C-alpha positions in Angstrom: 4.3 -1.2 4.3 3.4 1.2 7.2 5.2 1.5 10.7 2.4 0.6 12.4 1.7 -2.7 10.8 5.3 -3.5 10.8 5.2 -3.0 14.7 2.2 -4.8 14.7 4.1 -8.2 12.3 6.8 -8.2 14.9 5.5 -7.8 18.1 2.9 -10.5 17.1 5.8 -12.5 15.9 7.8 -11.7 19.2 4.4 -12.9 21.3 4.3 -16.2 19.1 7.8 -17.1 19.8 7.5 -16.4 23.7 4.0 -18.2 23.6 5.7 -21.0 22.2 8.2 -21.0 24.4 6.4 -21.0 27.5 4.0 -23.3 25.9 6.5 -26.3 25.0 7.9 -25.8 28.8 4.7 -25.9 30.3 3.4 -29.1 28.5 7.1 -30.7 29.1 7.0 -30.2 32.7 3.1 -30.7 33.1 4.2 -34.1 31.1 7.1 -34.8 33.2 5.1 -34.0 36.4 2.0 -36.5 35.2 4.6 -39.2 34.7 5.8 -38.7 37.7 2.8 -38.5 39.8 1.2 -41.6 37.7 4.6 -43.5 38.3 4.6 -42.6 42.1 0.7 -43.6 42.4 1.3 -46.9 40.9 4.3 -48.1 43.0 2.2 -46.7 46.3 -0.7 -49.0 45.1 1.7 -51.8 44.1 3.3 -51.8 47.7 -0.3 -51.6 49.5 -1.3 -54.5 47.6 1.4 -56.5 48.2 0.9 -55.6 51.9 -2.6 -56.5 51.5 -2.2 -59.6 50.0 0.8 -61.2 51.7 -1.3 -63.1 53.9 -3.6 -64.7 51.3 -0.5 -66.1 49.2 -0.6 -69.2 51.2 -3.2 -70.2 48.6 -2.6 -68.8 45.7 -5.7 -69.5 44.3 -7.9 -67.8 46.6 -10.9 -66.2 45.4 -10.3 -63.0 47.8 -7.0 -62.2 45.8 -8.7 -61.5 43.1 -11.4 -59.8 44.5 -9.2 -57.5 46.1 -7.4 -56.9 42.7 -10.9 -56.0 40.6 -11.6 -53.8 43.4 -8.3 -51.5 42.9 -8.5 -52.1 39.5 -12.3 -50.6 39.2 -11.2 -47.6 40.0 -10.4 -46.5 36.7 -7.1 -45.2 37.6 -4.8 -48.6 36.3 -4.4 -49.7 32.9 -3.1 -53.0 34.1 -2.7 -55.2 37.3 -1.3 -58.2 37.3 0.1 -60.6 39.9 2.3 -63.1 39.0 4.1 -65.7 41.0 7.7 -66.3 41.8 7.7 -69.7 42.2 6.3 -72.3 40.1 5.0 -75.4 42.0 5.0 -78.7 40.0 3.4 -81.9 41.5 4.1 -85.7 41.3 0.5 -85.8 39.6 1.5 -83.3 37.0 4.4 -84.7 35.8 2.9 -88.4 35.6 -0.2 -87.1 33.7 1.9 -85.2 31.1 4.5 -87.4 30.8 5.5 -88.5 27.6 5.4 -92.0 28.4 1.9 -93.1 29.2 2.4 -96.6 30.8 3.6 -95.2 34.1 1.1 -93.7 36.4 0.5 -92.6 40.0 1.7 -95.9 41.5 5.1 -95.0 40.3 7.5 -93.2 42.0 9.4 -90.5 40.7 13.0 -89.3 41.3 16.2 -87.9 39.9 14.1 -84.5 38.7 15.7 -82.1 36.6 15.6 -79.1 33.6 17.4 -77.7 31.1 19.9 -75.5 33.3 19.3 -72.4 30.8 16.1 -72.4 31.7 16.7 -72.8 35.3 16.6 -75.5 38.1 14.1 -77.5 40.1 14.0 -77.6 44.0 11.7 -80.0 46.3 9.5 -78.6 48.8 11.1 -81.0 51.3 14.4 -79.3 50.7 13.1 -76.1 52.6 11.9 -78.1 55.9 15.2 -80.0 55.9 17.0 -76.8 56.0 14.6 -75.3 58.4 15.2 -78.4 60.6 18.8 -78.0 60.3 19.1 -74.4 61.4 16.8 -75.4 64.1 19.5 -77.9 65.4 22.2 -75.7 64.9 20.5 -73.0 67.1 19.9 -75.3 69.8 23.5 -77.3 69.7 21.4 -80.5 68.8 22.8 -83.4 66.9 19.9 -83.7 63.6 18.4 -87.1 63.2 16.1 -86.8 60.4 14.4 -89.2 58.2 14.1 -88.2 55.1 11.1 -88.1 53.2 10.1 -88.5 49.6 8.8 -84.9 48.0 5.7 -84.9 46.7 6.0 -81.5 45.2 8.6 -79.6 43.1 9.7 -75.7 42.5 11.0 -74.4 39.2 12.9 -71.6 39.5 13.5 -69.9 36.0 16.5 -68.0 35.5 15.6 -64.1 35.0 12.4 -63.7 32.8 11.2 -66.8 31.0 9.9 -66.5 27.9 9.3 -69.6 27.3 6.5 -70.8 28.4 6.3 -74.8 27.5 9.3 -76.5 29.4 10.3 -79.8 29.4 11.1 -81.6 32.8 13.2 -84.7 32.7 12.7 -87.4 35.5 12.9 -91.2 36.2 9.7 -93.5 37.1 10.3 -96.3 39.6 8.3 -99.3 40.0 9.2 -103.1 41.1 12.7 -102.4 40.2 11.9 -100.9 37.1 12.7 -97.2 35.9 11.9 -95.3 33.0 13.7 -92.2 32.0 11.1 -89.7 30.4 10.0 -86.3 30.7 6.7 -84.4 30.8 6.0 -81.2 29.0 4.6 -78.6 31.6 2.7 -75.4 30.5 4.2 -72.5 32.4 1.9 -69.6 33.5 3.1 -67.3 36.5 0.1 -65.2 36.0 -2.1 -65.9 38.9 -4.4 -62.5 38.7 -4.5 -60.2 35.7 -7.2 -57.2 35.3 -6.7 -55.1 32.3 -8.5 -51.9 31.9 -8.8 -50.1 28.0 -7.1 -46.6 27.8 -9.8 -44.3 27.1 -8.8 -40.9 26.1 -12.8 -39.5 25.9 -12.5 -36.1 24.3 -8.6 -36.0 23.9 -8.2 -36.0 20.2 -5.8 -38.2 18.5 -3.7 -35.9 17.1 -2.6 -34.7 20.6 -1.8 -38.2 21.8 0.1 -38.7 18.8 2.0 -35.5 18.8 3.1 -35.7 22.8 4.2 -39.3 24.2 3.6 -40.2 27.9 5.8 -43.1 29.0 4.1 -44.7 32.4 6.5 -47.6 33.7 5.3 -50.6 35.1 5.7 -50.8 38.7 5.9 -53.5 40.6 5.9 -54.8 44.6 7.5 -58.4 45.7 5.3 -60.5 48.3 7.7 -62.5 50.4 7.1 -65.4 52.7 9.7 -65.0 55.4 13.0 -64.5 53.1 11.8 -66.2 50.0 9.7 -63.7 47.4 6.6 -65.9 46.5 5.1 -63.4 44.2 5.1 -60.2 42.5 2.5 -57.6 41.7 2.7 -55.5 39.0 1.0 -51.9 38.3 0.7 -50.1 35.3 -1.0 -46.5 35.5 -3.9 -45.4 32.8 -2.2 -42.9 30.5 -6.0 -41.8 29.3 -6.0 -39.8 32.8 -2.8 -38.2 32.3 -3.5 -37.3 28.4 -6.9 -35.6 29.8 -5.4 -33.6 32.2 -2.2 -32.6 30.1 -5.2 -31.7 27.7 -7.1 -29.6 29.7 -3.8 -27.9 30.7 -2.8 -27.1 27.1 -6.1 -26.0 25.9 -6.3 -23.6 29.1 -2.9 -22.6 28.3 -3.7 -21.8 24.3 -6.9 -19.7 25.4 -5.3 -17.7 28.2 -2.5 -16.7 25.3 -5.0 -16.0 22.7 -6.8 -13.7 25.2 -3.8 -12.5 26.6 -2.6 -11.6 22.6 -6.2 -10.0 21.9 -5.6 -7.7 25.1 -2.1 -6.8 24.5 -2.8 -6.2 20.7 -5.7 -3.7 21.5 -3.4 -2.1 23.9 -0.5 -2.1 21.6 -2.9 -0.6 18.8 -3.7 2.3 21.6 -0.1 3.0 22.2 0.9 2.5 18.7 -1.9 5.1 17.5 -0.9 7.1 20.4 2.6 6.7 19.5 2.5 7.2 15.8 0.0 9.9 16.0 2.8 12.5 15.6 4.8 10.9 12.5 1.3 10.5 10.8 1.3 14.8 11.3 5.1 15.0 9.9 4.1 12.3 7.1 0.9 15.0 6.7 3.6 17.8 6.8 6.0 16.1 4.4 3.4 15.8 1.7 2.1 19.2 2.3 5.9 20.5 1.6 5.8 18.5 -1.6 2.6 20.0 -2.9 3.7 23.4 -2.2 1.9 23.6 1.0 4.3 25.0 3.6 2.6 24.4 7.0 4.4 23.4 10.2 3.5 21.5 13.3 2.3 23.6 16.1 2.2 20.8 18.9 5.1 19.3 19.0 5.3 15.7 19.9 6.9 14.6 23.7 8.9 11.9 22.1 12.5 12.9 22.0 13.3 11.8 18.8 9.9 12.4 17.3 10.2 15.9 18.7 13.5 16.4 17.1 12.5 15.5 13.4 9.2 17.9 14.0 11.1 20.5 14.7 13.8 20.1 11.7 10.9 19.4 9.4 9.3 22.8 10.6 12.1 24.5 10.0 12.5 23.0 6.7 9.1 23.7 5.7 9.6 27.4 6.9 13.1 27.9 5.2 11.6 26.6 1.9 8.3 28.8 2.0 10.5 31.6 2.2 12.5 30.4 -0.7 9.4 30.3 -2.5 8.4 34.2 -1.1 11.2 35.2 -2.6 11.3 33.2 -6.0 7.3 34.5 -6.0 8.5 38.4 -5.5 11.2 37.9 -7.9 8.6 36.3 -10.7 5.9 39.3 -10.1 8.9 42.1 -10.9 10.1 40.1 -13.7 6.4 39.8 -15.0 5.7 43.4 -14.4 9.2 44.2 -16.1 8.5 41.7 -18.9 4.5 42.8 -19.6 5.0 46.8 -19.3 6.3 49.2 -21.2 9.0 51.0 -19.2 8.4 54.5 -20.5 4.5 54.8 -20.7 3.4 52.0 -18.1 1.1 50.4 -20.4 0.8 46.6 -21.2 2.9 45.5 -24.2 1.9 43.6 -27.4 2.4 40.2 -25.8 -0.3 40.7 -23.0 -2.7 42.3 -25.5 -2.7 38.8 -27.6 -3.1 37.4 -23.9 -6.1 39.4 -23.3 -7.5 38.3 -26.5 -7.4 34.8 -25.7 -9.2 35.8 -22.5 -12.0 37.4 -24.8 -12.2 34.2 -27.0 -12.3 32.0 -23.7 -15.0 34.1 -21.7 -17.3 34.5 -25.0 -17.1 38.3 -24.3 -18.2 41.1 -26.5 -17.0 44.9 -27.1 -14.4 46.9 -28.9 -10.9 46.6 -30.5 -8.9 49.8 -31.0 -6.0 50.6 -32.7 -4.6 54.1 -32.6 -1.4 55.8 -33.8 0.5 59.0 -33.3 0.6 60.8 -36.4 4.3 61.5 -37.7 6.3 60.7 -34.6 9.2 60.4 -36.1 9.3 63.9 -37.8 8.3 65.1 -34.0 11.1 63.3 -32.7 13.5 65.0 -35.3 12.4 68.8 -33.8 12.6 68.0 -30.4 15.0 66.3 -27.8 14.7 63.2 -26.5 13.0 64.5 -23.3 10.4 66.3 -25.0 9.6 63.2 -27.2 9.5 61.1 -23.9 7.0 64.1 -22.1 4.5 63.9 -25.3 4.3 60.0 -25.4 3.5 59.8 -21.8 1.3 62.5 -21.9 0.1 60.7 -24.7 -0.4 57.6 -22.8 -2.1 59.0 -19.9 -5.0 60.1 -22.0 -5.7 56.3 -22.9 -5.3 55.4 -19.0 -7.4 58.5 -17.9 -10.4 57.5 -20.3 -10.6 54.5 -18.4 -11.3 56.0 -15.6 -13.5 58.9 -16.4 -15.8 56.4 -18.3 -16.1 53.9 -15.7 -15.7 50.9 -18.0 -13.6 48.2 -18.4 -10.8 49.0 -21.0 -7.0 48.1 -21.0 -4.3 50.2 -22.8 -1.3 48.8 -24.9 1.6 50.0 -26.6 2.7 47.8 -29.2 5.5 49.7 -30.9 6.9 53.3 -30.5 3.7 55.1 -32.1 1.4 52.0 -32.1 -1.1 51.8 -29.5 -4.5 49.9 -28.6 -7.3 49.3 -26.6 -9.6 46.6 -25.7 -12.8 47.3 -24.4 -15.1 44.3 -22.6 -18.7 44.6 -22.6 -19.8 48.0 -24.7 -22.0 48.4 -27.4 -21.8 50.7 -30.2 -23.1 53.8 -28.9 -20.6 53.7 -25.8 -17.7 53.0 -28.2 -18.8 56.3 -29.9 -18.8 58.1 -26.3 -15.8 56.8 -25.6 -14.0 58.0 -29.1 -15.5 61.2 -28.6 -13.7 61.7 -25.0 -10.3 60.2 -26.4 -10.4 62.9 -29.7 -11.2 65.6 -27.2 -8.1 65.0 -25.0 -6.1 65.0 -28.4 -7.3 68.1 -29.5 -6.0 69.6 -25.7 -2.7 67.8 -26.2 -2.1 69.7 -29.7 -3.1 72.8 -28.4 -0.3 72.1 -25.6 2.5 71.0 -27.7 1.1 73.0 -30.8 1.2 69.7 -33.3 -2.4 69.8 -35.0 -2.5 66.2 -35.8 -1.7 63.7 -32.6 -3.6 60.7 -33.5 -6.4 58.6 -35.3 -8.4 56.0 -33.8 -9.7 53.0 -35.7 -12.0 50.2 -34.3 -13.8 47.2 -34.8 -16.4 45.0 -32.6 -14.8 41.9 -31.1 -15.7 38.9 -33.5 -15.7 35.9 -31.5 -15.7 33.5 -34.0 -12.7 35.4 -35.6 -8.8 35.7 -35.1 -6.4 38.0 -33.3 -4.9 38.8 -36.4 -8.6 39.2 -38.5 -9.8 41.6 -35.9 -6.4 44.0 -35.7 -6.6 43.9 -39.4 -10.2 45.2 -39.6 -9.2 47.8 -36.6 -6.2 49.0 -39.1 -8.6 49.4 -42.0 -10.9 51.6 -39.6 -7.9 53.8 -38.8 -7.2 54.2 -42.4 -10.6 55.2 -42.9 -10.1 58.0 -39.9 -6.9 59.2 -41.6 -9.2 60.0 -44.7 -12.0 61.8 -42.8 -9.8 64.5 -41.2 -6.9 65.3 -38.2 -7.6 63.6 -34.9 -10.8 61.7 -36.2 -12.0 58.2 -35.6 -14.0 55.7 -37.5 -15.9 52.7 -35.7 -16.7 49.6 -37.8 -20.4 48.6 -37.4 -20.9 44.6 -36.1 -22.5 43.9 -39.5 -19.1 43.7 -40.9 -18.7 40.2 -39.3 -17.3 37.7 -42.0 -19.6 35.2 -41.5 -23.1 34.4 -40.4 -23.1 32.7 -37.0 -26.1 30.3 -38.1 -23.9 29.1 -41.1 -21.0 28.6 -38.9 -23.4 26.8 -36.4 -24.7 24.0 -39.2 -20.9 23.5 -40.1 -19.4 22.8 -36.5 -22.3 20.7 -35.9 -21.5 18.7 -39.1 -18.2 18.6 -38.5 -18.4 17.3 -34.7 -21.0 14.5 -35.2 -19.3 12.8 -38.3 -15.8 13.4 -37.1 -14.5 15.1 -39.7 -11.7 16.5 -38.5 -8.1 15.3 -38.4 -5.3 15.2 -35.6 -1.9 15.6 -35.8 1.0 15.4 -33.3 2.8 18.6 -33.1 5.6 20.3 -30.8 7.9 17.6 -30.2 9.0 18.5 -26.5 12.4 16.8 -25.7 14.2 16.8 -22.6 17.0 19.4 -22.4 19.5 18.0 -20.1 20.6 14.6 -18.1 20.7 11.2 -19.1 17.7 11.8 -21.2 18.7 14.5 -23.3 16.9 14.9 -26.9 14.4 12.3 -25.6 10.9 12.7 -26.8 8.6 12.9 -24.1 5.7 14.8 -25.0 3.7 15.7 -28.5 0.4 18.0 -28.7 -2.9 16.5 -30.2 -3.2 19.2 -32.6 -7.0 19.3 -34.3 -7.4 20.5 -38.3 -11.0 20.9 -39.4 -12.2 22.7 -42.9 -14.8 24.4 -43.9 -17.2 23.7 -46.8 -14.2 25.5 -49.3 -11.6 22.9 -48.0 -9.9 25.9 -46.1 -8.4 25.7 -42.6 -10.9 26.8 -39.7 -9.0 28.5 -36.9 -9.0 26.5 -34.3 -9.6 29.2 -31.8 -12.9 30.0 -34.0 -13.9 26.5 -33.9 -13.6 25.8 -30.3 -15.4 29.5 -29.9 -18.9 28.7 -31.8 -18.5 24.9 -30.3 -18.6 26.5 -26.6 -21.0 28.7 -27.8 -23.5 26.0 -29.2 -22.7 23.1 -26.2 -21.1 21.0 -28.3 -17.7 21.0 -27.0 -17.8 18.3 -24.6 -18.9 16.0 -27.9 -15.8 17.4 -29.4 -13.3 16.6 -26.5 -14.5 12.9 -25.9 -13.9 12.5 -29.9 -10.7 14.1 -29.7 -9.7 11.9 -26.6 -11.1 8.8 -28.1 -9.0 9.4 -31.3 -5.7 9.8 -29.2 -6.4 6.6 -27.3 -6.8 4.6 -30.6 -3.6 6.2 -32.1 -1.6 5.6 -29.2 -2.5 1.9 -29.5 -2.2 1.3 -33.0 1.0 3.4 -33.8 2.4 1.9 -30.2 3.1 5.6 -28.8 5.6 5.2 -25.9 5.9 9.0 -25.1 3.3 11.1 -23.5 0.0 13.1 -25.7 -1.2 16.4 -24.6 -5.2 16.8 -25.0 -6.6 20.2 -24.6 -9.7 20.1 -23.1 -12.1 23.2 -22.6 -13.5 24.5 -19.1 -16.6 23.7 -20.5 -15.8 19.8 -20.4 -14.2 19.8 -17.1 -17.2 21.3 -15.5 -19.5 18.7 -17.2 -20.4 15.6 -15.0 -21.5 13.5 -17.7 -17.8 14.5 -19.2 -16.1 13.6 -15.9 -18.0 10.1 -15.8 -17.4 9.0 -19.5 -13.5 9.6 -19.1 -13.5 7.8 -15.6 -15.1 5.0 -18.0 -12.8 5.4 -20.5 -9.8 5.7 -18.7 -10.3 2.5 -16.6 -11.3 0.6 -19.9 -7.7 1.9 -21.4 -5.9 1.9 -17.9 -2.4 0.4 -19.8 -2.0 3.6 -21.3 -3.4 6.1 -18.9 -0.6 7.3 -18.2 0.5 8.7 -21.2 -1.9 11.1 -21.1 -1.7 14.5 -20.3 -4.6 16.7 -20.2 -4.2 20.7 -20.9 -6.0 23.6 -20.1 -4.8 27.5 -20.7 -4.0 29.3 -17.8 -6.7 31.6 -18.4 -9.0 29.2 -18.3 -7.7 28.0 -15.1 -8.2 31.1 -13.2 -12.1 31.0 -14.3 -12.6 28.0 -11.9 -9.7 26.9 -10.0 -11.5 24.8 -7.4 -13.1 23.4 -10.1 -9.8 22.4 -11.8 -8.4 21.2 -8.5 -11.4 18.6 -8.6 -10.4 17.9 -11.9 -6.8 17.2 -11.4 -7.9 15.1 -8.3 -10.0 12.9 -10.7 -7.2 12.7 -13.3 -4.7 11.7 -10.6 -6.6 9.0 -9.5 -7.1 7.7 -13.5 -3.1 7.8 -13.3 -3.0 10.2 -16.0 -1.3 13.7 -15.7 -2.1 17.6 -16.0 -0.5 20.5 -17.9 -1.2 24.0 -18.0 -0.1 25.6 -20.9 0.3 29.2 -22.1 1.6 30.1 -18.5 1.7 33.6 -17.4 2.3 34.8 -13.7 -0.8 37.7 -14.0 -3.4 34.9 -14.9 -2.3 32.2 -11.9 -1.0 33.8 -8.2 2.5 32.2 -7.9 1.2 30.7 -4.3 -1.7 29.2 -6.1 0.6 27.2 -8.2 1.5 24.8 -4.9 -2.0 24.2 -4.4 -2.8 23.1 -7.8 -0.9 19.7 -7.9 0.2 20.0 -11.5 2.6 17.8 -13.3 3.8 20.1 -16.1 3.8 23.8 -16.8 4.1 24.9 -20.6 5.6 28.8 -20.4 4.1 31.1 -22.9 6.1 31.3 -26.0 6.9 35.1 -25.7 8.8 34.3 -22.1 11.4 32.0 -24.5 11.0 34.4 -27.4 14.4 36.0 -27.8 15.5 34.9 -24.4 19.4 35.1 -25.5 19.2 38.9 -25.4 16.5 39.5 -22.3 18.1 39.2 -18.7 14.8 39.8 -17.5 13.2 36.8 -19.3 16.3 34.6 -18.4 15.8 35.7 -15.2 11.8 34.5 -15.1 12.7 31.4 -16.6 15.5 30.5 -13.8 13.2 31.5 -11.0 10.3 29.6 -12.6 12.8 26.3 -12.8 13.7 26.9 -8.9 10.3 27.1 -8.1 9.0 24.4 -10.4 11.8 22.1 -8.8 10.7 22.9 -5.6 7.1 21.8 -6.1 8.1 18.5 -8.2 6.8 19.8 -11.5 8.3 20.0 -14.6 8.7 23.0 -16.7 8.3 23.3 -20.4 9.5 26.3 -23.0 7.3 25.9 -26.2 7.7 26.9 -29.9 11.5 27.9 -29.7 12.7 29.1 -33.2 16.2 30.2 -32.7 18.9 27.9 -31.7 20.3 30.3 -29.6 17.3 30.8 -27.5 16.9 27.1 -27.1 20.6 26.9 -25.5 19.8 29.4 -23.5 16.9 27.7 -22.1 18.7 24.9 -21.6 21.4 26.1 -19.8 19.0 27.8 -17.3 18.0 24.1 -16.9 14.6 23.8 -17.9 13.3 20.4 -18.0 12.1 20.1 -21.6 11.3 22.4 -25.1 9.3 22.2 -28.1 10.4 23.7 -31.7 
């Protein structure tokens, strides 16, 4: 996960915590405020109503009482307004009407009225009047002489809250000296007026009501008549209004928080992008260093810590670049030493073979010359080493200078002590004759100078694009032998009619092999890890194709590919090979990587690239085992096209290897731009490496370079055990035998 995403998540989480905390506190405070406000308002209303109704309580059934309460309740703020009688008045008529004994009537007198003491007690109205008269007499220091009157009304005073509505009042009925003890069941309802309104939450959702509980207490106010409480007014606030206000505030809070969050995240996005831009530049630099592109950050960031990191990255990039530059120079020097003859400065035979491969790949035409000094051994016996070396240098200079004087593309090589060769690219038979005549004249001049009649003989053969290097060297040697028969310092050039096979016949044969897939694939060159925990582990094999002619003889793969390329059948051939390799990996459950050789024509073909995409997507489970291989020389022909191909291959999770690597083909500075997975050295570098310090130094430098560029280095076709041990000591990744 990127740093920017982590910052966004962390800050969003912190914002959520802060918002949630503030929201909870805000809602809690608002809830408490609304509860207090509603309770205070209800208390004020109860007090005001009590004062208003005090004068009307003389007649508790007065219609104006209900009218006033209804007027207040209709405002909608109150859930319930209730007026309750504190004193329950019972008269004689009620007691007689509800008496259990139906034989008594209003003509009877009643006395000795009482009730269960657990429920309350009974007082008469006359008790209050007598008490007032007694208080007045005491105040005036007078004797009180009052006649007790019989009460007609009685007050029931309950003990606390009376939950029982039906109470029994016991009394004695008297008439004509007859008395009856009985009781009456009186329904006690202390509610004088009660007005109730439903709690309507309107647009407040039920989940909000369920989530937040608003507790509004019922407020009360007592109505007194003198020193006695006659009634109590109860007022309950309507919670719907409180919920509506609380919901509006909560909704506003959430809306504000969302807007604040969006604005904050936008500001954060701008800030983070500005803050992380230097880090992205550092990341790009790190990626560039990883692929060998050693740039530096010119504009240093202003943040101290990031600035220090950028400075360190710049220093690291510069140091690694200087190390690689030094390695490249060492490799170039070693390459020159390994590919040049020390005495003459001419290219060695291994370079000749490489240049012949270039001729095959580029479909060139020209001539191959074999030139041998006559009786060099005899000349050496008769002359000092210095004289012999001087003679050889003059001989080699003729081959060098003929290149300049003829102004044609010629490469000169020294195979062994007296054996030399030339490759001429792009000349015809007549030009080959002119070149031969020029060389012969120079040889004759050299013969006169040193007093040696026979200097050398020359044999030449035309380049055969469907032949092999060995075949052409053999043909040139045959021409050389014919030149010796002609006379001293003579030459013989074979005609192009000497080509072994008819191109038309080759075309028919190759088309038939590719279209009918009459070829076999074997897996050779077991590359095994040389060091570490995976030592001796098989990591790669090469898919090697075999095809046969009509006589069931092997067709040299170079000849096969050259003709297929010439007649534009190579793309079909490469497709068939890839399909066969994929099938083999799955059928044989191969776990290691398989390298597949491709032609430059194939990677330059858009239809091939599209087919390859579809094929590797279809077989994505094994795409990581496929390693596509091209020769170093083929890559140099169109290095940009190769880079595009590498990008495609890596997108498909496959890999790329350059085989037969020689530094004279690919500049060492260019390796870092190719994004390679593997490099396989040309076999000449590991052949007899045990005795060649130059080769050892070259491989050691390549190991260091590839390690810095995160590329695995392979050695190819090592035959000698001591050579293998030396390559292992030099820390190459893997080698094949």
